[in-house]
C-alpha positions in Angstrom: -0.1 -0.2 0.1 1.8 3.6 -0.8 0.5 6.6 0.3 0.9 10.5 -0.8 -0.7 14.0 0.3 -1.2 16.7 -2.9 -1.3 19.9 -1.8 -4.3 22.0 -3.9 -4.3 25.4 -4.4 -7.6 26.7 -5.8 -9.7 29.6 -7.3 -10.4 31.6 -4.2 -13.9 31.0 -3.1 -14.2 27.5 -4.7 -12.7 26.0 -0.9 -16.4 24.3 0.1 -17.3 23.1 -3.5 -13.6 21.8 -4.2 -13.6 20.3 -0.5 -16.8 18.5 -1.2 -15.5 17.2 -4.8 -12.4 15.6 -2.9 -13.4 14.5 0.1 -15.9 12.4 -1.1 -13.6 10.6 -3.5 -13.2 7.3 -3.0 -9.2 7.2 -3.1 -8.9 9.8 -0.6 -9.3 8.4 3.7 -8.6 12.3 4.6 -8.4 16.4 3.8 -8.1 19.5 5.4 -8.1 23.1 4.4 -5.4 25.2 5.5 -3.7 28.2 5.7 -0.8 29.1 4.0 1.4 28.5 0.6 -1.6 25.8 -0.3 -5.3 25.9 -0.4 -6.3 22.3 0.8 -4.3 19.0 1.7 -5.3 15.5 1.1 -4.0 11.9 1.5 -4.1 9.2 -1.1 -3.9 5.6 -0.7 -3.4 3.3 -2.9 -1.1 0.1 -4.3 1.5 1.7 -5.5 2.9 5.1 -6.1 1.6 4.9 -9.6 -2.2 4.2 -9.5 -1.8 8.1 -6.6 0.2 9.7 -10.0 -3.2 8.3 -11.7 -5.6 9.6 -9.5 -4.5 12.7 -9.6 -4.2 13.1 -12.9 -7.2 11.8 -14.0 -9.8 12.9 -10.6 -8.8 16.1 -8.7 -6.1 18.4 -10.8 -9.8 18.1 -12.9 -12.8 19.5 -10.1 -13.7 22.8 -11.0 -11.9 25.3 -9.4 -8.7 23.7 -8.3 -5.1 25.1 -10.0 -2.3 23.3 -9.1 -1.8 20.1 -7.0 1.8 19.2 -5.3 2.4 15.3 -4.8 4.2 14.2 -2.2 5.3 10.7 -2.2 5.7 8.6 0.7 8.6 6.6 2.0 8.0 3.1 2.3 10.7 1.4 3.6 
């Protein structure tokens, strides 16, 4: 099992709608709205990092209001 954290930047005023859509995705195990450099963080879990990358490209980036993403891959020790 692989875990990644996805930092999201969103259009001003779209935080609630992006949060609702992102947190309802089946591979997102946690979602939090942030104050600071980024607007939101998602914890994404999948079988491998390739699957996480696919989720980010196909599902997260396509949410209306998302302007940028940054994916942080957790080390598998």
